[in-house]
Structure formats: structure tokens, C-alpha cells
C-alpha positions as CSV (number, residue, x, y, z in Angstrom):
1,M,-88.1,-159.8,2.7
2,A,-88.7,-159.1,6.3
3,T,-91.4,-156.7,7.5
4,V,-89.8,-153.3,8.3
5,L,-92.9,-151.3,9.2
6,E,-96.2,-152.2,10.8
7,L,-99.2,-149.9,11.5
8,R,-101.5,-151.5,14.1
9,N,-105.0,-150.1,14.4
10,L,-103.8,-146.6,13.8
11,T,-106.4,-143.8,14.5
12,K,-106.2,-140.1,14.4
13,K,-108.9,-137.6,15.1
14,F,-108.9,-133.8,14.9
15,A,-111.0,-131.0,16.3
16,G,-114.7,-131.3,15.6
17,D,-114.6,-135.1,15.9
18,V,-113.1,-135.4,12.4
19,T,-111.5,-138.9,12.0
20,A,-108.6,-138.4,9.6
21,V,-107.3,-142.0,10.0
22,N,-109.7,-144.7,11.0
23,N,-108.2,-147.9,12.6
24,I,-105.7,-148.6,9.8
25,S,-103.5,-151.7,9.9
26,M,-100.9,-152.5,7.3
27,S,-97.3,-153.7,6.9
28,I,-94.5,-152.9,4.5
29,E,-91.5,-155.1,3.7
30,G,-87.9,-154.0,3.5
31,G,-86.9,-152.5,0.1
32,E,-90.5,-152.0,-1.1
33,F,-91.8,-148.9,-2.9
34,V,-95.3,-148.5,-1.5
35,T,-97.7,-145.6,-2.3
36,L,-100.6,-144.3,-0.3
37,L,-103.0,-143.1,-2.9
38,G,-106.2,-141.1,-2.4
39,P,-107.9,-137.8,-3.0
40,S,-107.1,-134.7,-0.9
41,G,-108.3,-134.9,2.7
42,C,-108.5,-138.8,2.8
43,G,-105.9,-139.1,5.6
44,K,-102.8,-140.3,3.7
45,T,-100.5,-137.4,4.7
46,T,-101.7,-137.7,8.3
47,M,-100.6,-141.4,8.2
48,L,-97.2,-140.3,6.9
49,R,-96.8,-137.7,9.6
50,M,-97.7,-140.3,12.3
51,I,-95.0,-142.6,10.9
52,G,-92.5,-139.8,10.9
53,G,-93.5,-138.8,14.5
54,F,-94.9,-135.4,13.6
55,E,-98.4,-136.4,14.6
56,Y,-99.3,-138.5,17.6
57,P,-102.0,-141.2,17.1
58,D,-105.1,-141.2,19.3
59,A,-105.0,-145.0,19.2
60,G,-102.9,-147.7,17.7
61,S,-99.1,-148.0,17.3
62,V,-96.3,-147.6,14.8
63,V,-93.8,-150.5,14.8
64,L,-90.4,-150.3,13.0
65,D,-88.3,-153.5,12.8
66,G,-90.3,-155.0,15.6
67,V,-89.9,-152.1,17.9
68,D,-92.8,-149.9,18.9
69,I,-91.7,-146.3,18.1
70,T,-95.1,-144.6,18.7
71,D,-93.6,-142.6,21.6
72,T,-90.2,-142.0,20.0
73,P,-89.6,-138.4,19.0
74,P,-89.0,-137.7,15.2
75,Y,-85.3,-137.0,15.6
76,E,-84.7,-140.4,17.2
77,R,-86.5,-142.4,14.6
78,P,-84.5,-144.0,11.8
79,V,-87.0,-142.5,9.3
80,N,-86.6,-139.4,7.2
81,M,-89.2,-137.3,5.4
82,M,-89.1,-135.4,2.2
83,F,-91.6,-132.6,2.4
84,Q,-93.9,-131.4,-0.3
85,D,-92.3,-128.0,-0.4
86,Y,-88.8,-129.5,0.0
87,A,-88.2,-127.3,3.2
88,L,-84.6,-126.3,2.1
89,F,-82.8,-123.6,4.2
90,P,-82.7,-120.7,1.7
91,H,-79.6,-119.1,3.3
92,M,-77.6,-122.3,3.2
93,T,-75.6,-123.7,0.3
94,V,-76.5,-127.1,-1.3
95,E,-73.6,-128.7,0.7
96,S,-74.9,-127.2,4.0
97,N,-78.5,-128.3,3.3
98,I,-77.5,-131.9,2.4
99,G,-75.1,-132.2,5.3
100,Y,-77.2,-130.5,8.0
101,G,-78.6,-133.7,9.5
102,L,-75.0,-135.1,9.9
103,R,-73.6,-132.0,11.4
104,I,-76.1,-131.7,14.2
105,T,-75.3,-135.2,15.3
106,G,-71.7,-134.2,15.8
107,I,-70.0,-135.9,12.8
108,E,-66.7,-134.1,12.0
109,S,-66.6,-131.7,9.1
110,R,-64.3,-133.7,6.8
111,Q,-66.5,-136.8,7.0
112,V,-69.6,-134.7,6.3
113,Q,-68.0,-133.2,3.3
114,H,-67.1,-136.6,2.0
115,K,-70.6,-138.0,2.4
116,V,-72.2,-134.9,0.8
117,G,-69.9,-135.4,-2.2
118,E,-71.1,-139.0,-2.5
119,M,-74.8,-137.8,-2.3
120,L,-74.1,-135.1,-5.0
121,E,-72.8,-137.9,-7.3
122,L,-75.8,-140.1,-6.5
123,I,-78.3,-137.3,-7.4
124,D,-76.2,-136.3,-10.4
125,L,-75.5,-132.7,-9.2
126,P,-71.6,-132.8,-8.9
127,G,-70.0,-129.4,-8.6
128,M,-73.1,-127.6,-7.3
129,Q,-72.2,-127.8,-3.6
130,N,-71.8,-124.0,-3.3
131,R,-75.0,-122.9,-4.9
132,L,-78.0,-121.6,-2.9
133,P,-81.5,-123.1,-3.4
134,S,-82.6,-119.9,-5.2
135,E,-79.9,-120.6,-7.9
136,L,-81.4,-124.1,-8.6
137,S,-84.2,-125.2,-10.8
138,N,-87.3,-126.9,-9.3
139,G,-86.0,-130.3,-10.2
140,Q,-82.6,-129.6,-8.8
141,R,-84.1,-128.4,-5.5
142,Q,-86.0,-131.6,-5.3
143,R,-82.9,-133.7,-5.7
144,V,-81.1,-131.7,-3.0
145,A,-84.1,-132.3,-0.6
146,L,-83.9,-136.0,-1.5
147,A,-80.2,-136.2,-0.8
148,R,-80.7,-134.5,2.5
149,A,-83.3,-137.0,3.5
150,L,-81.1,-140.0,2.4
151,I,-77.7,-139.0,3.7
152,R,-78.3,-140.4,7.2
153,K,-79.4,-143.7,5.6
154,P,-82.9,-144.1,7.1
155,K,-84.6,-147.4,7.2
156,I,-87.6,-145.7,5.5
157,L,-87.9,-142.6,3.3
158,L,-91.2,-140.9,3.6
159,L,-92.2,-138.9,0.5
160,D,-95.1,-136.4,0.7
161,E,-96.3,-135.6,-2.8
162,P,-92.7,-135.3,-4.0
163,M,-93.5,-134.3,-7.6
164,S,-96.6,-132.1,-7.1
165,A,-94.6,-128.9,-7.8
166,L,-93.1,-130.1,-11.1
167,D,-94.5,-129.7,-14.6
168,A,-95.7,-132.8,-16.5
169,K,-92.6,-133.4,-18.5
170,L,-90.2,-132.9,-15.6
171,R,-92.5,-135.1,-13.4
172,Q,-92.1,-138.0,-15.8
173,S,-88.3,-137.8,-15.8
174,M,-88.1,-137.4,-12.0
175,Q,-90.3,-140.5,-11.7
176,I,-87.7,-142.5,-13.6
177,E,-84.8,-141.0,-11.6
178,L,-86.6,-141.7,-8.3
179,L,-87.2,-145.3,-9.3
180,S,-83.6,-145.7,-10.4
181,L,-82.4,-144.2,-7.1
182,H,-84.6,-146.6,-5.1
183,K,-83.1,-149.6,-6.9
184,K,-79.6,-148.3,-6.2
185,I,-79.9,-147.7,-2.5
186,G,-82.4,-150.4,-1.7
187,I,-84.2,-148.8,1.2
188,T,-87.9,-148.7,1.7
189,F,-89.8,-145.8,0.1
190,L,-93.3,-144.8,1.3
191,M,-94.9,-142.2,-0.9
192,V,-98.1,-140.2,-0.7
193,T,-99.8,-139.0,-3.9
194,H,-103.2,-138.3,-5.4
195,D,-101.8,-138.9,-8.9
196,Q,-103.1,-142.3,-10.1
197,T,-100.6,-142.6,-13.0
198,E,-97.7,-141.7,-10.7
199,A,-98.7,-144.4,-8.2
200,M,-99.1,-147.0,-11.0
201,V,-95.8,-146.3,-12.6
202,M,-93.6,-146.2,-9.5
203,S,-95.1,-148.6,-6.9
204,D,-94.5,-152.2,-6.0
205,R,-97.8,-151.9,-4.1
206,I,-100.5,-149.3,-3.7
207,T,-102.7,-148.7,-0.7
208,V,-105.9,-146.9,-1.8
209,I,-107.2,-144.7,1.0
210,R,-110.8,-143.5,1.2
211,D,-112.2,-141.4,4.1
212,G,-109.3,-142.4,6.4
213,A,-109.6,-146.1,5.8
214,I,-108.0,-148.6,3.5
215,E,-110.1,-149.5,0.5
216,Q,-107.7,-151.9,-1.2
217,I,-104.0,-152.9,-1.1
218,G,-102.2,-154.6,-4.0
219,T,-99.9,-154.4,-6.9
220,P,-100.7,-151.9,-9.6
221,N,-101.9,-154.8,-11.8
222,E,-104.1,-156.2,-9.1
223,L,-105.8,-152.9,-8.4
224,Y,-106.3,-152.0,-12.0
225,D,-107.5,-155.4,-13.3
226,H,-109.2,-156.7,-10.2
227,P,-110.6,-153.8,-8.1
228,V,-112.6,-155.0,-5.1
229,T,-114.9,-152.0,-4.9
230,P,-116.4,-149.6,-7.5
231,Y,-114.5,-146.8,-5.8
232,V,-111.1,-148.4,-6.6
233,A,-112.3,-149.2,-10.2
234,D,-113.4,-145.6,-10.8
235,F,-110.5,-143.9,-8.9
236,L,-107.6,-145.9,-10.5
237,G,-107.7,-145.0,-14.2
238,Q,-110.9,-144.6,-16.1
239,S,-113.9,-146.9,-16.1
240,N,-117.3,-147.3,-17.7
241,M,-119.5,-147.9,-14.7
242,I,-122.8,-149.1,-16.2
243,P,-125.8,-149.8,-14.0
244,T,-127.7,-152.7,-15.4
245,V,-129.7,-155.9,-14.6
246,V,-128.4,-159.4,-15.0
247,Q,-130.4,-162.7,-15.3
248,R,-129.6,-166.3,-16.0
249,N,-130.9,-167.6,-19.3
250,T,-132.2,-171.1,-20.0
251,A,-128.6,-172.2,-20.8
252,D,-127.5,-171.0,-17.3
253,R,-125.5,-168.1,-18.8
254,L,-125.4,-164.8,-17.1
255,I,-126.8,-162.1,-19.4
256,A,-126.6,-158.3,-18.8
257,K,-128.6,-155.8,-20.7
258,V,-126.7,-152.7,-21.8
259,G,-128.9,-150.4,-23.8
260,C,-130.5,-152.6,-26.5
261,N,-127.6,-155.0,-26.3
262,E,-127.4,-158.3,-24.4
263,L,-124.0,-159.3,-23.2
264,D,-123.0,-162.7,-22.0
265,V,-121.0,-161.9,-18.8
266,T,-120.7,-165.4,-17.5
267,D,-116.9,-165.2,-17.7
268,A,-116.7,-161.7,-16.0
269,T,-115.2,-161.2,-12.5
270,V,-118.0,-161.0,-10.0
271,V,-117.0,-159.1,-6.9
272,G,-119.0,-159.9,-3.7
273,T,-122.5,-161.3,-3.7
274,I,-124.8,-160.0,-6.4
275,D,-128.5,-160.1,-7.1
276,N,-130.1,-158.9,-10.4
277,N,-129.2,-155.2,-9.9
278,V,-125.5,-154.8,-10.6
279,T,-122.9,-152.3,-12.0
280,L,-120.7,-153.4,-14.8
281,C,-117.1,-152.0,-14.9
282,I,-115.5,-151.9,-18.3
283,R,-112.2,-150.2,-18.9
284,P,-112.3,-147.9,-22.0
285,E,-109.1,-149.4,-23.5
286,R,-110.5,-153.0,-23.2
287,I,-113.2,-152.1,-25.8
288,R,-112.4,-152.5,-29.5
289,L,-114.2,-150.8,-32.4
290,L,-115.2,-153.4,-34.9
291,D,-115.6,-152.7,-38.6
292,D,-118.4,-154.3,-40.6
293,S,-116.1,-156.9,-42.1
294,S,-114.4,-158.1,-38.9
295,E,-115.4,-161.3,-37.3
296,V,-116.2,-161.2,-33.6
297,D,-113.6,-163.1,-31.7
298,I,-114.5,-165.9,-29.4
299,G,-115.6,-164.5,-26.1
300,M,-116.1,-161.0,-27.6
301,E,-119.4,-159.4,-26.7
302,V,-120.8,-156.7,-29.0
303,I,-122.3,-153.3,-28.0
304,N,-124.0,-151.3,-30.8
305,G,-124.1,-147.5,-30.5
306,V,-123.6,-144.2,-32.2
307,V,-120.5,-142.0,-31.9
308,A,-121.4,-138.8,-29.9
309,Q,-117.9,-137.3,-29.5
310,V,-114.3,-137.9,-30.7
311,L,-111.3,-136.4,-28.8
312,Y,-107.7,-136.6,-30.1
313,S,-105.0,-137.1,-27.5
314,G,-101.9,-137.6,-29.6
315,N,-101.4,-141.4,-29.5
316,S,-105.1,-142.3,-29.2
317,L,-108.6,-141.3,-30.0
318,H,-111.2,-141.1,-27.2
319,F,-114.7,-141.9,-28.3
320,T,-117.9,-141.3,-26.5
321,I,-120.5,-143.9,-27.7
322,S,-124.2,-143.2,-27.2
323,L,-126.4,-146.2,-26.4
324,D,-130.1,-146.5,-25.7
325,N,-131.7,-145.5,-22.4
326,N,-129.4,-142.4,-22.2
327,L,-126.4,-144.6,-21.5
328,T,-122.9,-143.7,-22.9
329,I,-119.6,-145.6,-22.8
330,N,-116.1,-144.3,-23.4
331,V,-113.7,-146.1,-25.8
332,H,-109.9,-145.4,-26.0
333,Y,-108.6,-146.4,-29.4
334,P,-104.8,-146.4,-30.0
335,L,-103.9,-144.8,-33.2
336,N,-101.1,-147.3,-34.0
337,T,-103.9,-149.9,-34.8
338,V,-105.5,-147.7,-37.4
339,L,-104.1,-148.6,-40.9
340,N,-106.6,-146.6,-42.9
341,S,-108.0,-143.2,-41.7
342,S,-111.2,-144.0,-43.5
343,L,-111.9,-146.7,-40.9
344,I,-112.0,-144.1,-38.1
345,A,-115.5,-143.5,-37.1
346,G,-116.9,-139.9,-36.9
347,I,-119.6,-138.2,-34.9
348,G,-123.0,-139.6,-35.8
349,D,-121.6,-142.9,-37.2
350,A,-123.1,-146.2,-36.0
351,V,-120.4,-148.4,-34.6
352,R,-120.0,-151.9,-33.2
353,C,-117.9,-152.2,-30.1
354,G,-116.4,-155.5,-28.9
355,V,-115.3,-156.4,-25.4
356,A,-114.1,-159.7,-23.9
357,S,-116.4,-160.8,-21.1
358,A,-113.3,-161.9,-19.0
359,T,-112.2,-158.2,-18.8
360,I,-115.5,-157.0,-17.2
361,S,-116.0,-156.7,-13.5
362,I,-119.4,-156.9,-11.9
363,F,-120.2,-155.2,-8.6
364,P,-123.4,-155.4,-6.6
365,R,-125.6,-152.2,-6.8
């Protein structure tokens, strides 16, 4: 796929010398679904607004299909934006809202009506063209806003927290619908969200933003399994971040001390240059609870501890395991692996936890 959008050294500052976007460069290919992920105030929405032309950068440029559009006004850019609050005209019908962008360009009424009908079919709202936004559910209003943004066939659709106003169940169904729509129409989607799960489920690639700068870009799998900084590891999903000391033993194996346990982490992923003081990153779902009769698999390191807390989440149990030296680790245990309820550890029980060394990441501290 050819590159459709490039951001070149993009920078934006606000009053008080606040740098919202700090020298960001990235590119997006045609047809990709890319997400800008980060906490509130990290600069992701400001990036989106500069791409849409609603903010002007203090430095850098926005290039679309090889053309610098930094100075091009929003209404002349082949880019549309779906706003967080949908921004529907309350006094206009669904048909008028969706067709508004076409009508102001001078397209004749009959053609507008035909294209609106096509969009209503696409978003699965046929027959609702005469309703007002106040007569629609939240999910339906979102679809109308989406249709309005898509009717002019932009090269890029910008989505600013598109599902933040939806409840959890509706959010999940809309994620599936939005992905399906993206595949049908094939244009580039660039979404902003602070929801890690949403980003993981929907994106071809994720750009993690921190304090106005890019922390890491990659596929969901790359970011989750191979984070390049502790921030990405901790922000994307849940992680046990364990400060520890590593040393080489006489057999030239890399050994980490976790509580009273010694783990062979020779096969772990080492990020950057480390000395003896490091932080181990272990995902809670990568840890297994071992019963007394089970044999430790090859490459499985054992952590002994005591159950401090057990939380039920429907399809899994979340254990907090207390180790020596005031350390704790979290373990997520899927219930479909439990054949006998008597095997489930309770608070105060001593447990053996197993983790494959290859699933551990090591960061310098």
C-alpha cells in the first residue's frame, strides 16, 4: 500500500509554553486502521485536529498523498472528522444531517437524496431519514455522524474518541460494526482513544503517545508482546513490573531474584542496555498456577508465594500473590482451565506460580 499521510516533525505549543505535540513524525498507508493511544492531555487529539486543519502547527508539516496541506483550510482537505460529541444539527433530520456536506458543495437535491439513501443502507438505518437526532438512540446518532463524515468519500476519516459516550455493551457492538464498515469501504481510518482494549481490538497499528511524543508504533501484538519501554508495557494491558537485580552465574545464565525465588531469565527479552539493576515485566495471564502434582514444563520458572486476594471477573479469577520483601504479583487465571473447584487456591494458601522465561521482558532501571 502507498503512503497516504505523513506527519513531518509536527509541533504544537499552547499558551504558557505548553508543548502539546513535540516534533512528531509518522506515516500511514492507504486503507490502514491506525489508532493514536494515550492518556488524556497527551496530545493525541491535537494531532488529529492539525491533520483536519482545525489547529495550525507551530512547526512541521502535514502531507497527504505527497501534497503538503499544512496551509490548506479544513473545507478544502479531502479529510473528514467525526467529533466526540457527534456534532449533529439538532433541528435537521437524519437525511439533512448526512447530506449537508454534499448540499453545500452545490450537488443537486436528487443526487444528494440518492447518496444519503446509500449511506443509510451502509449504516443499517434504512427508513430513518425523516427522524431528528433527538428521536435516535446514542448508537444511532453515532452512525448518522459516521455516515455524514463518509458521504463525501474522504481519503482519511478522523475519529475522535468515537465510542466514549456509549455504554460498555454497545461499545463492543459498535467496535465490530466500525471494523466491518472499514473493510467494506476501504478508506484510511485514524482514531484517537484512551481505551487500550478498544485500540487493541480495532487497529492494524497503534501509536502510543506520551507527553506529546511517540513512545512506540507497532501492531497490537508487537506492542503487547514486545514493548520497548516500561511505559508501553504498563499502559497497554496489565503488567507485573518487578524491580530486581540480575547476575550471571557460573554457567553464564542470567539469574533474577524475585522475593526468595531465583528465576533463570536468560531467554527473556532484554530491552536496551542493562546492568545489574533491572525491572522485570511479566503479564498476569502468562503466569500459571501449578498444583503440587504438576511437573514444571521445560523453560518454566517457579515463583513461590501466598495468595493475598482473589477477585472473580466472570470468565477468570484474578489472584494477588504475596512474595517476600513486600513484593506482590498479579495472576489472571482463566476459569475454563479449572476442572475441579477444590484446585482453586484461596486466601492464605501457599501457591507455586510458573512462568516461561521467554515471555518476560527486562528493562533497565
